[in-house]
N, C-alpha and C positions, 0 to 999 in steps of 0.2 A: 403431461403437464398440463397442472391448471392455469386455462387463461384469463388474466382480470381484464376487463374491458378500460379505455382511457381513460386517466381519473390523474389529479392535480396532486394527489395522495399516495403515498401504497399504501393498497388492498393487502391481505391476508384470510387463503383459505386456512383454515386449522385441521384439516387433517391429512396433511400431505407437506412434506419437505421442501416441494420445488412450485417458485411460486416467479410470475411476470407480473410487470408494476409499469406504468407510462412516464420517461418523461420528456423534455421539448426537443431530446436527442433521438432520441427512439425507446421502444421498446426496452427495459430493463430486467431481464432474468436471471435467474439465481435458483442457489442452492446450497441448501444447508447440509453438510457433511459432518452425520456425527455418528457412522457407523465406516466399520473395514470393508464391506461390499460395496460401503459408497466413497472411500478413498481410494482402493483399488479401482474405480470407474473414472472416478475422479483424474487419477494417475495416468489413465488410457487415454483419454482427452486431452491430456494439455501437456504438448508434444515437449521432447526439452530443444528448445532454439539454438541452434551452435552461434558462432562469431555471423555478425550478419550488416548490413547497411543499410535497412533497415529499421523502424522503430521498434524498440522492445517489446514482447508482448505478454510480458509479467509485471503485476502491480499486486505492491502488500501492501497489508496495515496488519497491525495488531491494538488487543483490546487487554484490558485485564485490571486486579487488581494486585495495587502498588505496581503499575507494571515496570519492574525492574528484578536483580536479582536479589532482590530480596520478598517480590511477591509473585503474583503466578500469571497463568499465564491463561484464557477466557477464549477467545476467537481471533484466529487469523480470516483476515480476507482478501481473497484473492483475486484479481480481476486480469482475466485471463483473452486475451484481444489478438487471434491468429494474425501474424503478419501476413501471412498468402488470402486470409479469408476475413478481414476486421468485419463483414455484418455478423459475422459468428461470436462477436463477445460475449463471453458471460461470467458473473458472480457469482465466487463460490464463500459461504462462510464455514469453515472448518471449524469443529467442534473441538478444540484442546481439552474443554474442560472432562467432558466427557472420553474424549479418548485417549488424551494424558501421552505419553512417548508412542501410541500407536499412530499416532497423526504424524508424526514422521518418517517414524521406521517402516510402513505398511511399503511392501513395494507392487509394484505393477507388474503385468505376465509380463515385463520384457524386463523385471529384476529394477527398477527407477523407483528410488522412495524420496518425497519430499526433502528431506537430510541432505540428497545428493542433488537435487534441485539448487537447495538454497548454496548449498560448499560451491559447488561450481563455478569458476572462476569464465569458464566461457557464455555462460548462460546470463544475457544481462536480466537484472530486475531491478526495479524502480519502486525507493519507499519514501516516504515525504517524513525526512530527519530521521535517519533510521535508528539513532544512536539509545534510545530505553529501548527500542525494539529488538537490536542486538544483543543490548547489554541482558535482558531476560531470555531469550534467546539461545546465548551463550552459557548462562551460569545454570540454567533450571534444564535446559534440554541437549547442550554440547553443540551446538549446532556456529561450525562457525563460518558465518556469511562469509562469500567472494562471490563478484560482478556485481557491484554495486552500485544502484545512479539512485543516490539524493535529490529528490525533485526541490527540496527547498533551496539545496545549493544550485542548482541551476535556476531557481528564482532570482536568488540574489546575484548571482552571476550574470546574469540577459539585463540588470540593471544599469538604466545609463546615468543615474544617481549614486546616494548612498548607498553604501555597502557594506556598514556599521552594523545595524540591527538586523535582523531576522524576521520573516513573518507564518503565519498560522495560516495551516489548511485552510478552515473556515473565510479569511478574510480573502485568500488563494481564490480559491471558486469564486465568491462572488464580486470583487473586485477584477479580476484579468478573464476570466471568460466573458464577457458581452452578454449574461443571461438576460434572456427577457423577464419584463417583470413579472410574470405567475413564477420562473422555474426560482427565480429567485425569493420571493419570497416563500415558496416549497421548499428552497433548500434552507432558508434561514428558520424557518420554521421546523424542521425535522431535527438540527441540530443542536436547535432551545431546546427541543422535546427531549431529545437525549440525555442534553449537558445536566435540566434539572433533574432527571435521573438518578446519576449516577457522582453526579460532582458536590462532595461533602458541602462546598461550600450553599449551595442551594438546596441544600436540605435533603439532599441523595443522597446516593453509593455505590461502590463500585463495585459491589456485593451484588447488584443489578444483574454484570455481564454473565454472570452465575447460574444467573433463576432459566430452569428448564420446565418447560416448553419457550425460547425465545422469548422477550415480550417486544409487540410490535414496535414500540419505540428503538426499543434498542436493534432490531432486524433493521430499519429503516434509516441507522446514525450509521448502521455500520457498512452499508452498502454504498449509502452517499458516503463515506470514505473514500474508495477505492474507483467509483461509478467515474469522475470528472480528473482521475490523474492520467490517462490516456490523451487527454485535450490540452492538461497543463504542460505537462511534457512534450507536445505538437506547438502548444503557444513559446514556450522557453527556448525548446530548439531552434525554434525557427531564426530566432533574436542570436543565437547563439552559431549565424550558418548552417543548421545543422551537421554540426561537427561531435555531439556529444554522443562517443563512441566507447566501444571496452576495446576494439582490437589493440593490443598495445606498439602495433606497427604505423595504425591510425593514430592514436594519441598522442607516441614519440615525437612525430613528425608537426603536430600540431602545439606543441611548446615553443617553437623557433617560429612559429608562420605569423600571420597576420591576429589583431589584438580580441577579436570575438571565437578566432581559434583557441588563440591561449585560455581565453575560461573558461572553453571546452575543454581544455587538457586539466585545469583546475578543481573542475568538478570531478571530473574520475581518479585525482592523486587525493584530494581532498575527501570521497563518501570514503574509499579505501583506509584511509587514516581514522574518519569516524568511527569505522568499524571498531579500527585496533585501538584504537582508546576506548569501547567501551569495553574490551575485554582483559584491558588493564584491573588487577585489584582493587587500586586506588578511585576507583571510577563511582562518581557520585552523582546521579543527575538531580538530584537537591540542592545539592553544592555546589552547583556551577551555575553559571547565568548562560542558561541557552538559548537566551535572543540574540546574544551576541555574534557577532558575523565573525567566517575564520580567516577573511583576508583583510 
């Protein structure tokens, strides 16, 4: 592993797939996974958590070109935060553009694949707005997501004000985490640089996600998209009485208890509904109001 001295921006050694960089929270190490052997190593290090009363350990995001059943997947970002060893958190950028189906089918020595993890109903996995990610993974790779907790739904459920409109991840990071001024400036700069490269309305192209080696600005953008997810989960879950859990025996009882617990139940229920919606033949995110709240 190459260690980078503390900085307010991400730095990248050019001849390695393993990097570290600094944030206001702690050093954020991440690894680019672009070979079968690296995928096997990743699966060995990411144990499958079962039903638990502790916070989830797997946080995902997906990038691609026209991310949908009509486009392609370029990168899957994974933040692994072991519940028993949270200080050993790590980020992985899984290069689906290079690996293709092998990103999902490659097994560990114990026979566990990413597909198995993503489809396990007993393994909690956190996404921020799972709909287009699920649409692409289901249509392009046959991945039937299960065990999903949608962080965007947690945010809206935790509000004491209007729940009619949804917020984006960038807004939640900047507005809800109480970042220091330098950390906030860095987060905003990373998002701006990434958007300028891939957003057509900013003169960019989503094809940048398929450029290899990955551009520094894109790596930064991808890492940032998952590194804050556990903090956001903890923030919103605290507002929901720490009740967001996958265990059906817990969520069923929550549906008839206090108001905060009822909202926690609705998060789990609506997360599953989002996955089911994304797998329907008539699902089309381009024709939907993706900012409309579910409740």
